[in-house]
C-alpha positions as CSV (number, residue, x, y, z in Angstrom):
1,X,2.7,4.3,16.9
2,X,6.6,5.1,17.0
3,X,5.0,8.5,16.1
4,X,3.1,9.2,19.4
5,X,5.7,7.6,21.3
6,X,8.5,10.1,20.0
7,X,5.9,12.9,20.5
8,X,4.8,11.6,24.1
9,X,8.7,11.1,25.2
10,X,9.9,14.7,24.2
11,X,7.4,16.6,26.2
12,X,8.0,14.0,29.1
13,X,10.2,13.8,32.0
14,X,11.9,11.5,34.1
15,X,10.5,7.7,34.7
16,X,7.9,9.2,32.0
17,X,10.2,9.6,28.8
18,X,12.1,6.3,30.0
19,X,8.9,4.6,29.3
20,X,7.8,6.7,26.4
21,X,11.4,5.8,25.1
22,X,11.4,2.1,26.1
23,X,7.8,2.0,24.2
24,X,9.4,3.8,20.8
25,X,12.0,0.9,21.0
26,X,9.2,-1.8,21.5
27,X,7.4,-0.7,18.3
28,X,9.7,0.4,15.9
29,X,11.4,-3.4,16.5
30,X,8.0,-4.8,16.5
31,X,7.1,-2.9,13.3
32,X,10.3,-3.4,11.6
33,X,10.6,-7.0,12.1
34,X,7.5,-7.4,10.6
35,X,7.2,-5.2,7.8
36,X,10.4,-3.4,6.3
37,X,8.3,-0.3,5.4
38,X,8.1,0.8,9.1
39,X,11.5,2.3,8.7
40,X,9.4,5.5,7.3
41,X,8.9,6.1,11.5
42,X,12.0,7.7,11.0
43,X,10.6,10.2,8.3
44,X,7.4,10.7,10.2
45,X,9.4,11.7,13.4
46,X,11.8,13.8,11.5
47,X,8.5,15.7,9.7
48,X,7.1,16.9,13.1
49,X,10.0,18.3,14.4
50,X,10.5,20.0,11.6
51,X,7.0,21.0,11.3
52,X,6.3,21.9,15.0
53,X,10.4,22.5,15.8
54,X,11.2,24.7,18.7
55,X,14.3,26.0,19.4
56,X,15.0,24.9,22.9
57,X,13.3,21.7,23.0
58,X,16.6,20.0,20.4
59,X,18.0,18.2,23.3
60,X,14.4,16.4,24.2
61,X,14.2,15.1,20.4
62,X,17.3,13.8,20.4
63,X,16.5,11.2,22.7
64,X,13.7,9.8,20.2
65,X,16.5,9.3,17.4
66,X,18.8,7.6,19.9
67,X,16.3,5.4,20.7
68,X,14.9,4.0,17.4
69,X,18.5,3.8,16.2
70,X,18.9,0.6,18.3
71,X,15.9,-1.7,16.5
72,X,17.5,0.1,13.2
73,X,21.1,-1.5,13.6
74,X,19.5,-4.8,15.3
75,X,17.4,-5.1,12.4
76,X,20.0,-4.7,9.8
77,X,22.3,-6.8,11.2
78,X,19.9,-9.6,11.2
79,X,18.8,-8.8,8.1
80,X,22.4,-8.8,6.2
81,X,23.0,-12.4,7.9
82,X,20.2,-14.1,6.5
83,X,19.8,-12.4,3.3
84,X,23.7,-11.2,2.6
85,X,24.3,-14.4,0.6
86,X,21.6,-15.0,-1.3
87,X,21.8,-13.6,-4.7
88,X,19.5,-10.7,-6.0
89,X,16.0,-11.6,-7.3
90,X,15.1,-9.5,-10.6
91,X,11.9,-8.0,-10.6
92,X,10.1,-9.5,-13.3
93,X,8.9,-6.8,-16.4
94,X,5.5,-8.2,-16.3
95,X,5.2,-7.6,-12.6
96,X,6.8,-4.3,-12.6
97,X,7.3,-2.9,-16.6
98,X,9.2,0.5,-15.5
99,X,12.1,-1.8,-14.9
100,X,12.4,-2.1,-18.1
101,X,12.0,1.0,-19.4
102,X,14.5,4.2,-19.4
103,X,15.2,6.5,-16.4
104,X,12.8,9.6,-17.3
105,X,9.9,7.4,-18.6
106,X,9.8,5.2,-15.5
107,X,9.8,8.1,-13.6
108,X,7.1,9.6,-14.9
109,X,4.9,7.0,-14.9
110,X,5.8,6.1,-11.6
111,X,4.2,9.7,-11.0
112,X,1.3,8.5,-13.0
113,X,0.4,5.6,-10.5
114,X,1.0,8.6,-7.3
115,X,-1.7,10.4,-9.5
116,X,-3.8,7.1,-9.3
117,X,-3.7,6.5,-5.8
118,X,-4.5,9.7,-5.0
119,X,-7.7,9.0,-7.4
120,X,-8.4,5.9,-5.5
121,X,-8.3,7.7,-2.1
122,X,-10.6,9.9,-3.1
123,X,-12.9,7.5,-5.1
124,X,-12.4,4.3,-4.3
125,X,-14.8,2.7,-6.5
126,X,-13.0,0.3,-8.4
127,X,-10.1,-1.6,-6.4
128,X,-8.2,-4.6,-8.0
129,X,-5.4,-6.8,-5.8
130,X,-3.2,-6.6,-9.2
131,X,-1.9,-4.2,-11.6
132,X,0.2,-6.2,-13.6
133,X,1.2,-5.4,-17.2
134,X,-0.3,-3.7,-19.4
135,X,-2.6,-2.2,-16.7
136,X,-1.1,1.0,-16.2
137,X,1.0,1.5,-19.7
138,X,4.1,3.0,-20.0
139,X,4.3,7.1,-20.5
140,X,4.9,7.0,-24.2
141,X,6.0,10.8,-25.1
142,X,3.6,11.2,-27.9
143,X,0.6,13.0,-25.3
144,X,-1.7,11.4,-28.3
145,X,-3.5,8.8,-25.8
146,X,-5.3,9.7,-22.3
147,X,-2.9,7.5,-20.7
148,X,0.0,10.2,-20.9
149,X,-2.1,13.2,-20.3
150,X,-2.6,11.3,-17.0
151,X,0.7,11.2,-15.6
152,X,1.0,14.9,-16.7
153,X,-2.5,15.8,-15.1
154,X,-0.9,14.0,-11.8
155,X,2.6,15.4,-12.7
156,X,0.4,19.0,-11.8
157,X,-1.2,17.1,-9.3
158,X,1.6,16.7,-6.9
159,X,3.3,19.6,-7.9
160,X,0.5,21.7,-6.7
161,X,0.0,19.6,-3.4
162,X,4.0,20.5,-2.9
163,X,2.9,23.8,-3.4
164,X,0.3,24.1,-0.8
165,X,2.4,22.8,1.9
166,X,5.1,24.6,1.5
167,X,2.2,27.4,1.8
168,X,1.2,26.4,4.6
169,X,4.0,25.8,6.8
170,X,3.7,29.0,8.9
171,X,0.3,29.3,9.1
172,X,-1.5,25.7,9.0
173,X,1.4,23.6,10.2
174,X,-1.2,20.4,10.7
175,X,-1.6,20.8,6.0
176,X,2.1,20.9,6.0
177,X,2.8,17.8,7.9
178,X,0.2,15.3,6.7
179,X,1.3,16.1,3.0
180,X,4.5,15.9,3.8
181,X,3.7,12.6,5.8
182,X,2.0,11.0,2.9
183,X,4.5,11.8,0.1
184,X,7.1,10.4,2.8
185,X,5.2,7.3,3.4
186,X,4.3,6.3,0.0
187,X,8.3,7.4,-1.8
188,X,9.8,3.9,-0.6
189,X,6.9,2.1,-3.0
190,X,6.6,4.8,-5.0
191,X,9.2,3.6,-7.3
192,X,10.6,6.7,-7.9
193,X,14.0,5.8,-5.7
194,X,14.3,2.2,-6.6
195,X,12.1,-0.5,-7.7
196,X,10.1,-2.7,-5.8
197,X,8.2,-5.7,-7.0
198,X,5.3,-4.0,-8.2
199,X,4.1,-1.0,-10.5
200,X,1.5,-0.4,-7.7
201,X,-0.3,-2.3,-5.1
202,X,-2.9,-0.8,-3.0
203,X,-1.3,-2.1,0.2
204,X,1.2,0.6,-0.6
205,X,-1.4,3.2,0.8
206,X,-1.7,1.7,4.3
207,X,0.4,4.5,5.6
208,X,-0.1,6.8,2.9
209,X,-4.0,6.7,3.6
210,X,-3.3,8.4,7.3
211,X,-1.4,11.5,5.8
212,X,-4.9,11.7,3.4
213,X,-7.3,11.6,6.4
214,X,-5.7,14.1,8.2
215,X,-6.0,16.3,5.3
216,X,-9.2,15.3,4.9
217,X,-10.4,16.2,8.6
218,X,-8.6,19.5,8.0
219,X,-10.1,20.8,5.2
220,X,-13.9,19.9,6.4
221,X,-13.2,21.1,9.3
222,X,-11.3,24.7,7.6
223,X,-14.6,24.4,5.4
224,X,-17.3,23.9,8.5
225,X,-15.9,27.1,10.0
226,X,-17.2,29.3,7.6
227,X,-20.9,28.5,8.9
228,X,-22.0,30.0,11.8
229,X,-21.0,29.2,15.1
230,X,-24.0,27.3,16.7
231,X,-23.4,25.0,13.7
232,X,-19.7,24.9,13.0
233,X,-19.3,21.4,15.4
234,X,-22.0,19.9,14.8
235,X,-21.7,20.2,10.8
236,X,-18.2,19.4,11.0
237,X,-18.8,16.0,13.1
238,X,-21.7,15.3,10.6
239,X,-19.4,15.4,7.8
240,X,-15.9,13.5,9.3
241,X,-19.0,10.4,10.7
242,X,-20.6,10.1,6.9
243,X,-16.9,10.0,5.4
244,X,-15.9,7.2,7.7
245,X,-19.5,5.5,7.2
246,X,-19.0,6.0,3.6
247,X,-15.4,4.5,3.5
248,X,-16.8,1.6,6.5
249,X,-19.6,0.8,3.7
250,X,-16.8,0.5,0.8
251,X,-14.6,-2.1,2.8
252,X,-17.5,-4.0,3.9
253,X,-18.4,-4.4,0.2
254,X,-14.9,-5.3,-1.0
255,X,-14.4,-8.0,1.4
256,X,-17.1,-10.0,-0.2
257,X,-14.6,-10.0,-3.2
258,X,-12.5,-12.1,-0.8
259,X,-14.8,-14.8,0.1
260,X,-12.8,-17.1,-2.2
261,X,-9.9,-17.4,-5.2
262,X,-12.7,-17.2,-8.0
263,X,-14.2,-13.9,-6.6
264,X,-11.4,-12.6,-5.8
265,X,-9.7,-12.8,-9.1
266,X,-12.7,-12.2,-11.3
267,X,-13.0,-8.9,-9.3
268,X,-9.5,-7.6,-10.5
269,X,-10.4,-8.9,-13.9
270,X,-13.4,-6.4,-14.0
271,X,-11.6,-3.9,-12.3
272,X,-8.1,-4.4,-14.1
273,X,-9.0,-5.6,-17.7
274,X,-5.5,-5.0,-19.2
275,X,-3.4,-6.8,-16.6
276,X,-2.3,-10.2,-17.7
277,X,-2.3,-12.0,-14.6
278,X,-5.7,-11.3,-13.6
279,X,-6.7,-13.4,-16.6
280,X,-4.6,-16.3,-15.5
């Protein structure tokens, strides 16, 4: 919503522009005070402006950044007032094993987690509410086990995505934007910069999944462009519809696991048998 308000506000003028800016302030404030991960609205705005930049529009775009600065400052002040005097809470190793490992070991393992997240977006066959120790083993540097190779495959996939985004910047800007949006919105909870309370959680994919969905739609329409002209629109619509139905069906089936504590943790223990917490 914040990104949409910024885009609309950039193109508008007069009272219409002021309306979009006030809406941007409101949705940013609501987002920040609901969940700190809403800070990525600033990254989303910057990525969009960088992708679809025109030299003559920079003054129109600055107003959006000044608008989000107001709720950002208010949030930081309130956060410092509430949490400033509290003792820092240590993240348990059992919740996030990365906190007890070396720098490169933790980062390469975090990249493996990014790869696992990409895999769940492509095929969400096994979902879990918990990924505690030792469901995702640390990178061992021995390369004699499948887990280490998973990390290397994930690193290769992330590198390929970055190369694809770079190559598409001029000719296919939408692909560049959605790939950059995916990684930017995933970064705060990826454990690549700072450690968070969990090594992995599927809720961390809520915002990044928008970037994934955008790439999926672009890919579908690109493939359908190769079909005869009279079939393109119908084929693309059918493919997108079937994809939505498939994911909606998976969502409905997943909701059945959340009936009660017993069903939830039974499904978690089946999906993540390596996690100690699912067996408790």
